[in-house]
N, C-alpha and C positions, 0 to 999 in steps of 0.2 A: 209263711215259712214251713210248714207240716204240707204244702204239695210239693215244693222241691225236694227236701225230703225224699218224698214216697218217692217222686220220680228219677233221685238218684240212687237206691236203692233198690230198684227195677231193675234200672239200665246194668247199675254192679252186677245182679244177679244170674242177669239173660247174659251179659256179656263175660262173666267169669265161667259159666258153665256149657257153653257151646264148647269151647274145644276142648273135654273130656269126652261130652256125645258125638264130637264127630270122629276122635276117634274110635272111641267105640264102635261109631255106622261104620267106618269103614273092615276094622276087623269083625263085625258078623255082616257082611258084605252087605250095608240095609241104603241101598247107595241110587240113585236115578240116575237110571243109564241107558246112551243116548241111543236117540231112534233120530227119522227124517222127519218128523213131527219139529221135535224140540232143536234147539239152540244151543247148547252144550255139545264138547265134544268129547268129556270124558267121563267118567261117574265121579258122582257128587254127591257127597251125604247125605242123609233125608231127615236125621233125628232134631232139627230145629225145636218143632214145631213143638216137640215135650220139655225146653226148656221154656219156650214163651207163654207154654201153660203154667208152669208150675212156678212162672215170677211172677206171672200176673192174679194167679189164685193168693201164693203164696203173700204177699206187700196185699193185695186188699184185704185178706182177712187178720193180718198185721196191724194197719193202719185204720180198717170200720171195723172188724167182728163180723158173726153169723148175722146176715140182713135179709130181707126179699132180697131183694138187689145180689146182692155175694151169693147169695143160695143160687140163685139165678146163675149166673156167670159160672160155680161152679158144679151145678150138677148137668146143665145143659153143655158146659162147656167139655164135662168128662165125655159126654156121652161121644164129642164130636170128635175130640183128639184120639179116642179108644179107635173110631171108625176111620179115622185118618192115617192113622198107622196101622191099620188093617191095609188100608186102599195104599200105602208105602212102599208097603211088605208085598206085595201083590208086584209094584211095580220092578219094586227090585229085582225080583223073577222072569221080569220081561214078562207076565199077566198083568189085565185089567180085574180090576173087583168089579161084579157083576154094578148093573148100575140100578136096577128098581130096587133091592133091598139099603143098597147105600139113599136115596132119594127116600124110602119108607123111613130110614132113623134122621136124615133131615130135618123131614116133618116132626117126626116126637122129640128128638130137637125144640125146630121152633114151636113148640107149643107149648113148653117147659114155663117160657118169664110167665104165660097166664095162669099158669099152675099157683103161684108167687103172685099175686095180681102186679104185676107190671104187665101191665096192656093200655091196648090204643083207648081210652075213653070215651073221646068223645070230642066236640068240635064247638068254639065258640062262633056268636055270629058275629061279624063284620057290621050288624047293621046292630042289634039290638043290645049288643054283648054277650048276652046269656049265651050260658052253657051246655050244649045239648049232647048229653048223654047217647051211647047207644049202646043197639040192645046187647046181651052177654053174646048173642052167637056169633054179632058182625066185629065187637069187640077183639073177638077170640081169632075169628075169622083173618081179620086186619094186619095182627098184630103177628098172626102165622107169618100172613103171607110174607110180610114187608120186613122177618126176622130169616126166612125161609130165600126168601130174595138173596142177601145180603150174606149169608154164609155162599151158595155160590158164585155171586158177582165177584166175591174175594180171589176165591178159588179161582177165576175165570182169568182174572190178569196177575196171575199170578207165574207168569211164563217168560219174565225178563229179569236178571238178578238184581237186587232191591228194587221190585217195582214196590210190589203189596207192601213189604215194610215201612217203605218209606211214606206211602199213601195212606198206610196207617197211621205212620206220627203226625202227619198234613190234616185229616182227619179228625185222631184223635185231640189234636189239639183248639184243632175249631169246636168241639161238641166241649172243650176248658170252657175255652172262650164263652161259650156261648150258657156253661153252667152259673158260668162266675157270674155273668149278664145276669141270669135267673135267680142266681140263690141255692142255685142247689150243690151241695156238699159234696153227696156221698155222688154224686155221679160227674160232678167234678175233681174228688177225687182218685174213681175210676176211669175216664177219659188220661191224666197225666198218669198213672200207673203203664196206660197200658202206650202213651209216649213212649215208658223210658223201656219199656219193656220192647218194642219195637225200634227205637233207637239202639238199644244195646245189641240185638239183629243183625241187623241194618250197616255195623261192624266189619259184621265176617259175611255178611252176604251182598253188597255192593262188590258190583263185578271188578275183578272176576268172582265169583260167589268161593267161598271154600266151604258152605252148608247149603242146603236149601230147605227153606221151614217145611217144606210139603202142604200134601191135603192137610193135615192134622194143625197145623198151624196157619194153613190161612182159611180154611173154614173157620176155628175157634175166635180170630182176627174179626172176621164178619161178623160172627154170632154177637162176641162182645159190645162191637162198635155200633152194631142194629140194636142192642138191649139198653146202651147208656144212650142210647136216641129216644127209644119209647121212655126210659126214665123219666129223662130229662127233655128236651127241643120238644117232643112229640105231647108233656104234659101239656094242657089246655091247652094245646095249642088254636089257631085263627087260621082263616082262609087266608094267611099269611105269611106268618109263622111258622105252619108247614113246608116252606121252601125250605127252612133252613137246614134240615135236619138232611134233604134234600139234594141242597146243596151240598153240606160238608162233604158228604158221601157222592159228589156230582161225579166224578172221575171212574168208578167202578159203574155206577149208574148209566151210566152214556156210552163206554166201552159195551159192558152185556146188550142193552138196546141194538144197539152199531152191532154187534157177531150178531146174535140172531135173526136182526132182518136179514145179512146178510147169509144168512141160514136157508129162511124162506124164501126168498127170492131164487138160490143156487138148488132150491130140494132138495136141501140135505138134513138128515134128524138133525132136531133141537138141542139134542143132547150128545151130539158124534164130536169128537176133540177136533180141532181143524189149525189150521196157519189163519183164520181171518179176525184175528184180534185186532185192535190199532195196534197197540206193540209193533208186531208181523207185519201190517203196514208200514209203518216211519222202515223198517228194517228193510223192507223190498224197497223203499226210496232211495235207498243210502247210506241211510243214519246210522252209524254202530250202535255198540246195546247203552255208552253213556251218553252219548245223544240222543238217544229213545228215552231211556229213562229221564233225561236230564226236562226234554221236551213234554214229558205227560205227569212228568212233578208239578210246573209250573203251570199246564192244564190246572194240575188238582187246587194250586195253590191259588190261585185266581178263581175258582170255586168257592174256595173256606172265606177270599174277602168279600167275595160278595154275601157270604154266608152273614157274616161280621155283619155287615154293611146294612142286609133287612133286616137284622135282629134287633140295630140301635135304631135306624128307624123308628120300628112299630112298636118299640120300647118293651 
């Protein structure tokens, strides 16, 4: 029952807070303006990330209190939302936030989980069942790379109305199921809170979107889901169960791999924004935004189902 209440409160908070934030963004001119690379045809408010962050942090502190897990989400999330809002502010003025300062700040945020001792500590052998711990430096490095990757991956897929918030919903529900199966209540309640804020935002973000989450929201969701995976599904993982979080977050991982490969083949810079993402390709094939998002939801749901089947199979 506690999970249902936490999910409903987080949903209600975001659903109710988005309209006033939207009006404020329009009044301040804090909007994403159309360009040749973007799909939308008119300016769309960009402050959705602030509602997602506030809803998630307030509800998790209400239900869990201050723990290493909630401290990690609050501290790292605050850094990412501040950077994201600066990036979004630059976009609203037709400018680009410098890449390398942003990358360094993302790396700093990705290092925060290890400071709270939330890290990929090792892996259980499939042969003897013994847990083999990683050296501290390797544990820190793998955790940072995982979190840094998910921060960027979710930012990459936020290119069509409702895509990032819908995929976040599916991924968080998958991590919820994994946490419940493994008996990890804190990870489970945080996952349901992320699902709640994602659905609350999706109600305003599905096509035609009335507000965008911007970099602030996309990077925060990617970070939070990455941390939940480290604290939950990656904890005491085996060579097989390590696939669970990879499948739960399979769509952004697959899309990023696809885009990076195409950028390498075309000789473009890996950090350069373009229209090579899966959703761009689907729309070039003739699908509209709703069809594109629905198809990608289906792929994300299949990945989610595979991850749960795998977890149940290996016990």
